[in-house]
Residue, then its C-alpha position, 0 to 999 in steps of 0.5 A: n601937152w607943153f603945159d604938162t612937160k614944163p614943170l618936169l623940165i623945170i625940176c630937172f634943170f633945178f636938180m641938175g643946177v643943184a648937183a653942179g653946184i655940189l660938185n663945184v663945191f667938192k672940186s674947190a675944197k679939193k683945191m683948197h686942201k691941196q694948197l694947204 
């Protein structure tokens, strides 16, 4: 059972990390626009 669910967990964490990175880029971009 563990080996069946492990790939799904890795894929979920991977997409969560990508989404968090994209959100951070948008947040920093908004901050830079405010400074300009």
